N, C-alpha and C positions, 0 to 999 in steps of 0.2 A: 637701140631705143626708138629711133625715128621710124624704123620698119614696123615695130610694134604699135607705135602711135598711129601710123597710117592704116594698119590692119584693123585696129579697134574703131577708128573713125569710119572706115568702110562698112564694118559690120553693124554699127549702131546708127549710121547715117548722120554723123555729127562732124563738125569741123575738127580737123586734126589738131588745131591750135586753140580749140574752144575749152571752156571750163569743165565740161563733162569728161573729156579725154584727159585733161590735166588732173582732174580728181582721181580718175582710175589709175593713171601712172603714178601719182603720189602715193596711193594706197597699195598698189601692186607694181613695183618697179621692174619686175621681170616676169617672164611667161610662167615660170614655175610657181610663183606665188599666186598668180591669177588662176592657174589651172586647179589649185587647191582651195580656191575661194568658193564658199557656198552661195546659193542664190540669195539667201537672207543677208549675208555680208555685203554682197554686191549692191543690193537694193538700198542699203543704208548709206551709200556714198552720195554726196551732194550732187544733185542733177540726174541721178539714176533712180528711176521709179521701178515699180514692180514689173511693168511690161518690158522695159529695157533690160532689167535683171534677168527675166525669163528668157529673153531673146539671146543675151550673151551666154547664159548658162547652157542653152540648147546648142549654140555654136561650139562651145568648149567641149560639150559631150560628144558632138559630132566629130570633132578633131580627135578625141580619144578613140572613138569607134573606127575611124579610118586606119589607125595604126594597130588595131586589135585583129589578129588573124581570125579567119572564119573557123568557128569551132566544128563545123561539119566536115571540114577537109582534114584528111590525115596528114599531119605535119611530119616532115622528115628533116632532120638537121644534117646539113652537109658542110656548113662552114660557120665561123663565128658570126658572120653577118646574118645568117639564118636565126641564130639565137637572139641577136640584138633585135631583129624584126619581131620575134616572138614576144619579147619582154618589154619592148620599148614603151608601149602604151601604159603599162603598169608601173614602170620604174623611173621614167625620165623626169617626172615632176614631183617625186617624193621628197619630203623635207627632212626625213631621218633615214638612216641606213636600214635597208631590208636585205635579208639573205635568203635566196631561194635555191631549191634544187630541182633540176629537170631530169626525170627518169626516162631512160631510153631502152628500146628493144635491141635485139641483136642486129637489126638492120637500121638502127638509129631513128626509128619512129618514136615520136614523143608519146609516152604512156601517161605521164602526169607532170604537173608543175606544182610545187608546194613551197609556201613560205615557212621557214623554220626558225627565223629570228628577226626581231625588230629591235634596233638599237637606238643610239643617240645621233647627234648631228654628224659624228665622224667615226662611229664604231658600232659594231654589232658583235654580240658574243655567240659563238657557234660551237656546239659540242658535237664530236663525231657521232655519238649515239643518236642525237636528233637528226643529223644529216642523213644517216643511212637507214633509219628505222622504216620510213616509207618506201625506200628503195628495196629493202629486203622483203617487206610485206607484199609488194607488187611484183616481185621476181624480176627486177630490172637487170639488164646485162651491163649497162653503163649509165653514167650520169654526167651532167654538166652543172657546175656551180655558177651562180649568178648573184652579184650584189651591186647596189648602186652607191655612188658618191653624190651626196646632195650638193657638192660644189660642181663646177664645170670642168674639173680635172679628173680624168679617169685613170691617171697613173696609179699603179698599185703601191701601197705602203709596204714597209718591211713586214708588218703584221699580216697583211694580205698574203704575201708570198710564203711566210712561215705557215700560216693556216692552210694554204693550198697544199703545200708539201706534206703536211700532217694528214690531211684528208686523202691525198693520193696514196699514201702509205697504208692507211686504214682500208681503203678500197681494194688495194692489192691483196691484203690479207684475207678479206671476205669474198673476193672474186667479183667485185663491181668496179669496173675501170672508170676513173675520173678522167674524162676526155679533155676538159678545158675548164677554165674559170674566167668568166666574162665580167668586166666591171663597166657599168653604165653610168655616164656622167649626166648631171642635170643641165638644163637650159641649152640643149642641142650640142653638148660637148662630146657626143659620140661615145665610143666604147674602146676598151682595150682587151685583148685576148692574152692571158698569161702564157698560154701555150705558144702562141706566135712570138711572144717576147723571149721565150726560152726560160721562163720562170717556174716551170713545174716538171 
């Protein structure tokens, strides 16, 4: 919390213990909530005018862009960390579960990334038909499953493990290998690879 307070104070040129930063922290107690705040919402906070709201929104957008891979570069997935770096900017600050599929070529080049389900705070409903539809259409050789946990705990649930095994079986039948399932936690909680854990 103190680190967030100091960063906000530096960005807005305000006192870390002043009422402006107090108001921001009161309204957005963690970085995830702040990253999802609109410029209009920020400007409505006591002590934050339109100019400071624009300034803070621009800084938050810059932070997102820093974590977003260059679209002009051909991305190759070699490890779970590569997947995390690819999806981090999109998933780390989401407030509900999103389930994405990353389609890969025979040499593990990323062909596309697609969201196939948006759920609640702790669950997303995924059907194999939706998971593999885009992969078949784009003639992918393999895929990686990715979803987020809006909490800071990336540990897979029993449902996550069962779903992964079901999708691995489906992929085996249609000839599209499911290489891994990555779970991304909110608020800097990192990620978990189900393959590395031996859960697929």
